[in-house]
A tleap script that builds the chain and sets N, CA, C and O, in Angstrom:
source leaprc.protein.ff14SB
mol = sequence {
  NMET GLN LEU TYR ALA SER TYR PRO THR LYS
  ILE GLN LYS ARG ARG CYS GLU ALA GLU ILE
  ALA ARG LEU ALA ARG GLU ASP THR GLU ARG
  VAL GLU ILE LEU ASP HIE ALA LEU ASP ARG
  MET GLN GLN ARG ASP ILE THR THR ARG GLN
  VAL PHE ARG THR LEU ILE ASP GLY GLU LEU
  LEU GLY VAL THR TRP ASP SER ASP ASN GLU
  LYS GLY TRP ARG CYS LYS LEU ARG TYR MET
  THR ALA GLY ILE ALA VAL VAL VAL VAL ALA
  LYS LEU ILE GLU ARG ASP GLU SER THR CYS
  LEU VAL VAL THR THR TRP GLU CGLY
}
set mol.1.N position { 10.270 14.106 26.204 }
set mol.1.CA position { 9.672 14.070 25.167 }
set mol.1.C position { 9.940 12.765 24.027 }
set mol.1.O position { 11.022 12.292 23.679 }
set mol.2.N position { 8.701 12.417 23.640 }
set mol.2.CA position { 8.828 10.982 23.318 }
set mol.2.C position { 8.893 11.443 21.214 }
set mol.2.O position { 7.805 11.757 20.731 }
set mol.3.N position { 10.076 11.427 20.290 }
set mol.3.CA position { 9.986 11.800 19.103 }
set mol.3.C position { 8.995 11.039 18.616 }
set mol.3.O position { 8.090 11.792 18.257 }
set mol.4.N position { 8.761 10.075 18.454 }
set mol.4.CA position { 8.231 8.702 17.850 }
set mol.4.C position { 6.584 9.046 18.078 }
set mol.4.O position { 5.906 8.828 17.074 }
set mol.5.N position { 5.925 9.503 19.142 }
set mol.5.CA position { 4.619 9.320 19.896 }
set mol.5.C position { 3.782 8.943 18.921 }
set mol.5.O position { 3.375 7.786 19.024 }
set mol.6.N position { 3.377 9.603 17.949 }
set mol.6.CA position { 2.300 9.557 17.214 }
set mol.6.C position { 2.613 8.337 15.665 }
set mol.6.O position { 1.790 8.005 14.811 }
set mol.7.N position { 3.871 7.982 15.770 }
set mol.7.CA position { 4.078 6.479 15.117 }
set mol.7.C position { 3.249 5.815 15.292 }
set mol.7.O position { 2.412 6.428 15.955 }
set mol.8.N position { 2.738 4.213 14.946 }
set mol.8.CA position { 1.932 3.591 14.666 }
set mol.8.C position { 3.050 2.886 16.360 }
set mol.8.O position { 4.142 3.389 16.621 }
set mol.9.N position { 2.611 2.064 16.981 }
set mol.9.CA position { 3.113 0.820 17.792 }
set mol.9.C position { 3.069 -0.137 17.584 }
set mol.9.O position { 3.722 -0.846 18.350 }
set mol.10.N position { 2.334 -0.823 16.489 }
set mol.10.CA position { 2.761 -2.143 15.926 }
set mol.10.C position { 3.224 -1.982 14.774 }
set mol.10.O position { 3.982 -2.948 14.679 }
set mol.11.N position { 3.287 -1.458 13.884 }
set mol.11.CA position { 3.584 -1.810 12.603 }
set mol.11.C position { 5.191 -0.235 12.676 }
set mol.11.O position { 5.193 0.994 12.730 }
set mol.12.N position { 6.250 -1.335 12.632 }
set mol.12.CA position { 7.351 -0.574 12.560 }
set mol.12.C position { 7.555 0.022 11.001 }
set mol.12.O position { 6.889 -0.549 10.137 }
set mol.13.N position { 8.419 1.119 10.578 }
set mol.13.CA position { 9.164 0.897 9.218 }
set mol.13.C position { 9.914 0.009 8.251 }
set mol.13.O position { 9.671 -0.291 7.082 }
set mol.14.N position { 10.961 -0.349 9.125 }
set mol.14.CA position { 11.154 -1.842 8.176 }
set mol.14.C position { 10.360 -2.732 7.989 }
set mol.14.O position { 10.581 -3.313 6.927 }
set mol.15.N position { 9.302 -3.213 8.689 }
set mol.15.CA position { 8.449 -3.952 8.330 }
set mol.15.C position { 7.180 -3.865 7.763 }
set mol.15.O position { 6.271 -4.655 8.017 }
set mol.16.N position { 7.077 -2.656 6.787 }
set mol.16.CA position { 6.113 -2.151 6.034 }
set mol.16.C position { 5.503 -2.963 4.743 }
set mol.16.O position { 4.410 -3.171 4.217 }
set mol.17.N position { 6.821 -3.277 4.568 }
set mol.17.CA position { 6.902 -4.090 2.992 }
set mol.17.C position { 5.931 -5.133 3.083 }
set mol.17.O position { 4.864 -5.347 2.507 }
set mol.18.N position { 6.989 -6.083 4.494 }
set mol.18.CA position { 6.213 -7.424 4.521 }
set mol.18.C position { 4.838 -7.626 5.450 }
set mol.18.O position { 4.323 -8.731 5.624 }
set mol.19.N position { 4.424 -6.615 5.913 }
set mol.19.CA position { 3.047 -6.632 6.044 }
set mol.19.C position { 2.480 -6.175 5.089 }
set mol.19.O position { 1.670 -7.064 4.827 }
set mol.20.N position { 2.303 -5.197 4.192 }
set mol.20.CA position { 1.325 -4.766 3.403 }
set mol.20.C position { 1.344 -6.902 2.244 }
set mol.20.O position { 0.380 -7.664 2.163 }
set mol.21.N position { 2.408 -7.069 1.789 }
set mol.21.CA position { 2.623 -8.659 0.752 }
set mol.21.C position { 1.305 -9.290 1.919 }
set mol.21.O position { 0.148 -9.525 1.570 }
set mol.22.N position { 1.840 -9.462 3.289 }
set mol.22.CA position { 1.032 -10.530 4.039 }
set mol.22.C position { -0.287 -10.572 3.775 }
set mol.22.O position { -0.918 -11.471 3.220 }
set mol.23.N position { -0.767 -9.269 4.322 }
set mol.23.CA position { -2.070 -8.698 3.748 }
set mol.23.C position { -2.544 -8.644 2.490 }
set mol.23.O position { -3.730 -8.395 2.270 }
set mol.24.N position { -1.762 -8.847 1.643 }
set mol.24.CA position { -2.442 -9.241 0.139 }
set mol.24.C position { -2.401 -10.665 -0.369 }
set mol.24.O position { -3.137 -11.306 -1.120 }
set mol.25.N position { -1.267 -10.950 0.310 }
set mol.25.CA position { -1.574 -12.604 0.121 }
set mol.25.C position { -2.494 -13.770 1.009 }
set mol.25.O position { -2.850 -14.863 0.568 }
set mol.26.N position { -2.798 -13.177 2.496 }
set mol.26.CA position { -3.546 -13.556 3.491 }
set mol.26.C position { -4.704 -13.254 3.782 }
set mol.26.O position { -5.698 -13.979 3.843 }
set mol.27.N position { -4.593 -12.168 3.967 }
set mol.27.CA position { -5.822 -11.101 4.680 }
set mol.27.C position { -6.526 -10.240 3.629 }
set mol.27.O position { -6.811 -9.077 3.915 }
set mol.28.N position { -6.784 -10.683 2.580 }
set mol.28.CA position { -7.435 -9.931 1.712 }
set mol.28.C position { -8.343 -8.908 1.974 }
set mol.28.O position { -8.327 -7.797 1.446 }
set mol.29.N position { -9.340 -9.420 3.020 }
set mol.29.CA position { -10.298 -8.352 3.359 }
set mol.29.C position { -9.826 -6.909 4.040 }
set mol.29.O position { -10.281 -5.767 4.093 }
set mol.30.N position { -8.666 -7.606 4.523 }
set mol.30.CA position { -8.174 -6.119 4.841 }
set mol.30.C position { -7.023 -5.224 4.188 }
set mol.30.O position { -6.184 -4.624 4.859 }
set mol.31.N position { -7.095 -5.211 2.704 }
set mol.31.CA position { -6.833 -4.472 1.576 }
set mol.31.C position { -8.079 -3.629 1.065 }
set mol.31.O position { -8.921 -4.370 0.559 }
set mol.32.N position { -8.436 -2.269 1.056 }
set mol.32.CA position { -8.927 -1.659 0.799 }
set mol.32.C position { -8.445 -0.738 -0.283 }
set mol.32.O position { -7.550 0.093 -0.128 }
set mol.33.N position { -9.393 -1.045 -1.855 }
set mol.33.CA position { -9.065 0.129 -2.781 }
set mol.33.C position { -9.372 1.085 -2.702 }
set mol.33.O position { -10.565 0.907 -2.946 }
set mol.34.N position { -9.277 2.102 -2.540 }
set mol.34.CA position { -9.668 3.436 -2.241 }
set mol.34.C position { -10.538 3.781 -3.659 }
set mol.34.O position { -10.131 3.141 -4.628 }
set mol.35.N position { -11.602 4.639 -3.905 }
set mol.35.CA position { -12.426 5.619 -4.686 }
set mol.35.C position { -11.305 5.972 -6.032 }
set mol.35.O position { -11.297 5.685 -7.229 }
set mol.36.N position { -10.333 6.805 -5.049 }
set mol.36.CA position { -9.603 7.466 -6.456 }
set mol.36.C position { -8.287 6.185 -6.751 }
set mol.36.O position { -7.440 6.297 -7.637 }
set mol.37.N position { -8.341 5.535 -6.218 }
set mol.37.CA position { -7.080 4.295 -7.259 }
set mol.37.C position { -8.370 3.580 -8.237 }
set mol.37.O position { -8.099 3.167 -9.365 }
set mol.38.N position { -9.582 3.499 -7.758 }
set mol.38.CA position { -10.376 2.631 -8.456 }
set mol.38.C position { -10.449 3.469 -10.100 }
set mol.38.O position { -10.381 2.958 -11.218 }
set mol.39.N position { -10.569 4.541 -9.805 }
set mol.39.CA position { -10.883 5.848 -10.669 }
set mol.39.C position { -9.227 5.807 -11.744 }
set mol.39.O position { -9.214 6.115 -12.936 }
set mol.40.N position { -8.213 5.440 -11.097 }
set mol.40.CA position { -7.368 5.496 -11.943 }
set mol.40.C position { -6.709 4.677 -12.349 }
set mol.40.O position { -5.829 4.902 -13.180 }
set mol.41.N position { -6.996 3.362 -11.804 }
set mol.41.CA position { -7.205 1.848 -12.621 }
set mol.41.C position { -7.579 1.900 -13.712 }
set mol.41.O position { -6.977 1.548 -14.726 }
set mol.42.N position { -9.276 2.633 -13.552 }
set mol.42.CA position { -9.873 2.195 -14.840 }
set mol.42.C position { -9.041 2.484 -15.480 }
set mol.42.O position { -8.408 1.605 -16.065 }
set mol.43.N position { -8.636 4.138 -15.656 }
set mol.43.CA position { -8.219 5.155 -16.551 }
set mol.43.C position { -6.702 4.910 -17.001 }
set mol.43.O position { -6.132 5.742 -17.706 }
set mol.44.N position { -6.203 3.986 -16.660 }
set mol.44.CA position { -5.126 3.451 -17.014 }
set mol.44.C position { -5.046 2.034 -17.165 }
set mol.44.O position { -3.950 1.592 -17.508 }
set mol.45.N position { -6.245 1.008 -16.927 }
set mol.45.CA position { -6.274 -0.255 -17.489 }
set mol.45.C position { -5.481 -1.148 -16.863 }
set mol.45.O position { -4.867 -2.027 -17.470 }
set mol.46.N position { -5.439 -0.957 -15.441 }
set mol.46.CA position { -4.627 -1.672 -14.621 }
set mol.46.C position { -5.618 -2.298 -13.784 }
set mol.46.O position { -6.562 -1.604 -13.407 }
set mol.47.N position { -5.527 -3.798 -13.352 }
set mol.47.CA position { -6.044 -4.563 -13.032 }
set mol.47.C position { -6.082 -4.935 -11.538 }
set mol.47.O position { -4.969 -5.286 -11.146 }
set mol.48.N position { -6.983 -4.961 -10.642 }
set mol.48.CA position { -7.163 -5.468 -9.617 }
set mol.48.C position { -5.907 -6.651 -9.105 }
set mol.48.O position { -5.244 -6.519 -8.076 }
set mol.49.N position { -5.800 -7.577 -9.891 }
set mol.49.CA position { -4.610 -8.634 -9.812 }
set mol.49.C position { -3.640 -8.020 -10.152 }
set mol.49.O position { -2.838 -8.682 -9.493 }
set mol.50.N position { -2.926 -7.164 -10.727 }
set mol.50.CA position { -1.955 -6.345 -11.061 }
set mol.50.C position { -1.315 -5.249 -9.774 }
set mol.50.O position { -0.139 -4.997 -9.508 }
set mol.51.N position { -2.215 -4.887 -9.318 }
set mol.51.CA position { -2.435 -4.057 -7.687 }
set mol.51.C position { -2.107 -5.317 -6.945 }
set mol.51.O position { -0.894 -5.415 -6.761 }
set mol.52.N position { -2.623 -6.049 -6.590 }
set mol.52.CA position { -2.095 -7.257 -5.856 }
set mol.52.C position { -0.915 -7.734 -5.857 }
set mol.52.O position { -0.244 -7.781 -4.826 }
set mol.53.N position { -0.513 -8.135 -6.953 }
set mol.53.CA position { 1.085 -8.492 -7.721 }
set mol.53.C position { 1.764 -7.546 -7.025 }
set mol.53.O position { 2.428 -7.545 -5.989 }
set mol.54.N position { 1.401 -6.632 -7.945 }
set mol.54.CA position { 2.266 -5.244 -6.771 }
set mol.54.C position { 2.569 -5.308 -5.462 }
set mol.54.O position { 3.683 -5.500 -4.975 }
set mol.55.N position { 1.225 -5.088 -4.735 }
set mol.55.CA position { 1.176 -5.529 -3.177 }
set mol.55.C position { 2.013 -6.293 -2.570 }
set mol.55.O position { 2.653 -5.995 -1.561 }
set mol.56.N position { 2.054 -7.854 -3.479 }
set mol.56.CA position { 2.417 -8.958 -2.861 }
set mol.56.C position { 4.172 -9.097 -3.043 }
set mol.56.O position { 5.050 -9.426 -2.245 }
set mol.57.N position { 4.205 -8.656 -4.572 }
set mol.57.CA position { 5.694 -9.099 -5.074 }
set mol.57.C position { 6.808 -7.243 -5.253 }
set mol.57.O position { 8.021 -7.036 -5.214 }
set mol.58.N position { 5.979 -6.590 -5.382 }
set mol.58.CA position { 6.825 -5.777 -5.755 }
set mol.58.C position { 8.165 -4.866 -4.969 }
set mol.58.O position { 8.219 -5.036 -3.751 }
set mol.59.N position { 9.127 -4.018 -5.519 }
set mol.59.CA position { 9.793 -3.732 -5.100 }
set mol.59.C position { 9.636 -2.098 -4.415 }
set mol.59.O position { 9.156 -1.070 -4.895 }
set mol.60.N position { 10.258 -2.386 -3.111 }
set mol.60.CA position { 9.902 -0.743 -2.252 }
set mol.60.C position { 10.795 0.530 -2.805 }
set mol.60.O position { 12.018 0.565 -2.672 }
set mol.61.N position { 10.014 1.589 -3.453 }
set mol.61.CA position { 10.521 2.003 -3.292 }
set mol.61.C position { 10.477 3.315 -2.423 }
set mol.61.O position { 11.154 4.247 -2.857 }
set mol.62.N position { 9.952 3.469 -1.548 }
set mol.62.CA position { 9.496 4.735 -0.587 }
set mol.62.C position { 8.890 4.306 0.290 }
set mol.62.O position { 7.898 3.630 0.017 }
set mol.63.N position { 9.295 4.561 1.828 }
set mol.63.CA position { 7.973 4.447 2.925 }
set mol.63.C position { 8.335 5.973 3.540 }
set mol.63.O position { 9.499 6.373 3.546 }
set mol.64.N position { 7.370 6.675 3.988 }
set mol.64.CA position { 7.248 7.637 4.928 }
set mol.64.C position { 5.894 7.650 5.539 }
set mol.64.O position { 4.949 6.893 5.313 }
set mol.65.N position { 6.008 8.978 6.620 }
set mol.65.CA position { 4.979 8.537 7.448 }
set mol.65.C position { 4.004 9.571 6.904 }
set mol.65.O position { 4.355 10.609 6.343 }
set mol.66.N position { 2.648 9.165 7.137 }
set mol.66.CA position { 1.351 10.216 6.509 }
set mol.66.C position { 0.251 10.219 7.659 }
set mol.66.O position { -0.388 9.284 8.142 }
set mol.67.N position { 0.242 11.935 8.006 }
set mol.67.CA position { -0.861 11.904 9.231 }
set mol.67.C position { -2.089 12.430 8.338 }
set mol.67.O position { -2.866 13.036 9.076 }
set mol.68.N position { -2.484 12.411 7.153 }
set mol.68.CA position { -3.245 12.745 6.555 }
set mol.68.C position { -4.694 11.835 6.617 }
set mol.68.O position { -4.800 10.842 5.897 }
set mol.69.N position { -5.685 12.207 7.437 }
set mol.69.CA position { -6.875 11.761 7.424 }
set mol.69.C position { -6.235 10.784 8.656 }
set mol.69.O position { -5.810 11.193 9.736 }
set mol.70.N position { -6.297 9.124 8.102 }
set mol.70.CA position { -5.630 8.274 9.284 }
set mol.70.C position { -4.299 8.208 9.115 }
set mol.70.O position { -3.861 8.093 7.970 }
set mol.71.N position { -3.273 8.281 10.414 }
set mol.71.CA position { -1.953 7.937 9.948 }
set mol.71.C position { -1.860 6.673 9.993 }
set mol.71.O position { -2.606 5.849 10.521 }
set mol.72.N position { -0.707 6.518 9.294 }
set mol.72.CA position { -0.231 5.545 8.553 }
set mol.72.C position { 1.515 5.802 8.053 }
set mol.72.O position { 2.085 6.872 8.271 }
set mol.73.N position { 2.094 4.789 7.461 }
set mol.73.CA position { 3.287 4.551 6.699 }
set mol.73.C position { 2.455 3.875 5.273 }
set mol.73.O position { 1.696 2.920 5.103 }
set mol.74.N position { 3.231 5.242 4.126 }
set mol.74.CA position { 2.584 5.286 2.834 }
set mol.74.C position { 3.849 4.817 2.015 }
set mol.74.O position { 4.890 5.460 1.874 }
set mol.75.N position { 3.567 3.619 1.524 }
set mol.75.CA position { 4.318 3.095 1.017 }
set mol.75.C position { 4.016 3.301 -0.856 }
set mol.75.O position { 2.992 3.703 -1.408 }
set mol.76.N position { 5.295 2.863 -1.461 }
set mol.76.CA position { 5.550 3.156 -3.256 }
set mol.76.C position { 5.976 1.653 -3.539 }
set mol.76.O position { 6.961 1.098 -3.052 }
set mol.77.N position { 5.149 1.152 -4.327 }
set mol.77.CA position { 5.772 -0.297 -4.654 }
set mol.77.C position { 5.991 -0.019 -6.266 }
set mol.77.O position { 5.570 0.970 -6.867 }
set mol.78.N position { 6.671 -1.006 -6.778 }
set mol.78.CA position { 6.834 -0.697 -8.548 }
set mol.78.C position { 6.515 -2.401 -8.413 }
set mol.78.O position { 6.741 -3.007 -7.365 }
set mol.79.N position { 6.047 -2.955 -9.447 }
set mol.79.CA position { 6.121 -4.300 -10.160 }
set mol.79.C position { 5.881 -4.399 -11.734 }
set mol.79.O position { 4.898 -3.923 -12.301 }
set mol.80.N position { 6.825 -5.022 -12.298 }
set mol.80.CA position { 6.602 -5.078 -13.798 }
set mol.80.C position { 5.468 -6.754 -14.054 }
set mol.80.O position { 5.552 -7.928 -13.691 }
set mol.81.N position { 4.543 -5.957 -14.836 }
set mol.81.CA position { 3.468 -7.309 -14.891 }
set mol.81.C position { 2.430 -7.031 -15.967 }
set mol.81.O position { 1.616 -6.108 -15.966 }
set mol.82.N position { 2.556 -7.773 -16.687 }
set mol.82.CA position { 1.834 -7.602 -18.507 }
set mol.82.C position { 2.226 -6.712 -19.003 }
set mol.82.O position { 1.552 -5.901 -19.638 }
set mol.83.N position { 3.646 -6.669 -18.777 }
set mol.83.CA position { 4.781 -6.035 -19.784 }
set mol.83.C position { 4.830 -4.380 -19.584 }
set mol.83.O position { 5.288 -3.529 -20.347 }
set mol.84.N position { 4.322 -4.263 -18.547 }
set mol.84.CA position { 4.272 -3.076 -17.999 }
set mol.84.C position { 4.870 -2.816 -16.297 }
set mol.84.O position { 4.744 -3.693 -15.442 }
set mol.85.N position { 5.484 -1.545 -16.033 }
set mol.85.CA position { 5.522 -1.569 -14.773 }
set mol.85.C position { 4.326 -0.928 -13.859 }
set mol.85.O position { 3.719 0.001 -14.393 }
set mol.86.N position { 4.090 -1.150 -13.101 }
set mol.86.CA position { 2.425 -0.783 -12.099 }
set mol.86.C position { 3.111 -0.387 -10.744 }
set mol.86.O position { 3.641 -1.108 -9.899 }
set mol.87.N position { 2.944 0.981 -10.789 }
set mol.87.CA position { 3.387 1.880 -9.662 }
set mol.87.C position { 2.078 1.619 -8.407 }
set mol.87.O position { 1.009 1.819 -8.985 }
set mol.88.N position { 1.903 1.358 -7.360 }
set mol.88.CA position { 1.056 1.235 -6.434 }
set mol.88.C position { 1.259 2.146 -4.912 }
set mol.88.O position { 2.126 1.836 -4.095 }
set mol.89.N position { 0.463 3.105 -4.749 }
set mol.89.CA position { 0.996 3.486 -4.023 }
set mol.89.C position { -0.164 3.038 -2.741 }
set mol.89.O position { -1.343 3.028 -3.094 }
set mol.90.N position { 0.148 2.673 -1.276 }
set mol.90.CA position { -0.470 1.897 -0.519 }
set mol.90.C position { -0.234 2.834 1.111 }
set mol.90.O position { 0.797 3.183 1.686 }
set mol.91.N position { -1.411 2.972 1.396 }
set mol.91.CA position { -1.393 3.191 3.456 }
set mol.91.C position { -1.369 2.496 3.932 }
set mol.91.O position { -2.344 1.753 3.825 }
set mol.92.N position { -0.151 2.048 4.977 }
set mol.92.CA position { -0.398 0.768 6.038 }
set mol.92.C position { -1.248 1.758 7.102 }
set mol.92.O position { -0.827 2.912 7.171 }
set mol.93.N position { -2.209 1.468 7.794 }
set mol.93.CA position { -2.275 1.814 9.165 }
set mol.93.C position { -3.245 0.823 9.728 }
set mol.93.O position { -3.878 -0.074 9.172 }
set mol.94.N position { -3.181 1.371 11.466 }
set mol.94.CA position { -4.071 0.660 12.324 }
set mol.94.C position { -5.453 0.836 12.593 }
set mol.94.O position { -5.890 1.936 12.933 }
set mol.95.N position { -5.849 0.284 12.523 }
set mol.95.CA position { -7.459 -0.006 12.965 }
set mol.95.C position { -7.569 -1.198 13.804 }
set mol.95.O position { -6.519 -1.599 14.308 }
set mol.96.N position { -8.613 -1.815 14.038 }
set mol.96.CA position { -8.387 -2.830 14.970 }
set mol.96.C position { -6.905 -3.961 15.067 }
set mol.96.O position { -6.121 -4.401 15.908 }
set mol.97.N position { -7.211 -4.043 13.471 }
set mol.97.CA position { -5.568 -4.935 12.856 }
set mol.97.C position { -5.223 -3.871 12.090 }
set mol.97.O position { -5.785 -2.779 12.007 }
set mol.98.N position { -4.003 -4.380 11.391 }
set mol.98.CA position { -3.632 -3.842 10.230 }
set mol.98.C position { -4.571 -3.696 9.089 }
set mol.98.O position { -5.463 -4.535 8.964 }
set mol.99.N position { -4.454 -2.636 8.175 }
set mol.99.CA position { -5.335 -2.571 7.032 }
set mol.99.C position { -4.160 -2.065 6.123 }
set mol.99.O position { -3.125 -1.760 6.714 }
set mol.100.N position { -4.196 -1.929 4.653 }
set mol.100.CA position { -3.785 -1.428 3.619 }
set mol.100.C position { -4.892 -0.870 2.771 }
set mol.100.O position { -5.862 -1.321 2.162 }
set mol.101.N position { -4.408 0.160 2.962 }
set mol.101.CA position { -5.336 1.132 2.353 }
set mol.101.C position { -4.528 1.833 0.561 }
set mol.101.O position { -3.665 2.708 0.642 }
set mol.102.N position { -4.931 1.345 -0.735 }
set mol.102.CA position { -4.261 1.475 -1.632 }
set mol.102.C position { -5.227 2.840 -2.088 }
set mol.102.O position { -6.429 3.058 -2.244 }
set mol.103.N position { -3.661 3.782 -2.227 }
set mol.103.CA position { -4.406 4.975 -2.584 }
set mol.103.C position { -4.299 5.525 -4.126 }
set mol.103.O position { -5.116 6.391 -4.439 }
set mol.104.N position { -3.445 5.131 -5.018 }
set mol.104.CA position { -3.301 5.299 -6.132 }
set mol.104.C position { -2.525 4.490 -6.580 }
set mol.104.O position { -1.755 3.902 -5.821 }
set mol.105.N position { -2.534 4.176 -8.401 }
set mol.105.CA position { -1.954 3.417 -9.539 }
set mol.105.C position { -1.368 4.550 -10.335 }
set mol.105.O position { -1.732 5.726 -10.316 }
set mol.106.N position { -0.522 4.074 -10.947 }
set mol.106.CA position { 0.006 4.462 -12.190 }
set mol.106.C position { 1.021 3.640 -12.844 }
set mol.106.O position { 1.887 3.025 -12.220 }
set mol.107.N position { 0.904 3.641 -14.038 }
set mol.107.CA position { 2.173 2.970 -15.018 }
set mol.107.C position { 3.637 3.892 -14.640 }
set mol.107.O position { 3.825 5.059 -14.981 }
set mol.108.N position { 4.281 3.308 -14.106 }
set mol.108.CA position { 5.854 4.211 -14.065 }
set mol.108.C position { 6.915 3.478 -14.322 }
set mol.108.O position { 8.035 3.990 -14.320 }
savepdb mol mol.pdb
quit
């Protein structure tokens, strides 16, 4: 019996932070900001630029496996930008290629 059979085969937990940063820096069309995150960004005056800065340079606060909807690594990142700490929860999933879904944001 394989314990980690449901985990993605291409993306390893220890590589999540680097892969999210790479996507946000080099492959931005593979970063999707979900409607919920867009709503929270608007409510909290967080810009898309701040979200991308957090994805690229943010401190990784945690990585967990998430099997809701599309399976993938759920990552929480924090970055000081424009005088506030922005927290972004992003989910790294595999479709045809790696994709980063921005799930939600807040000031933290």
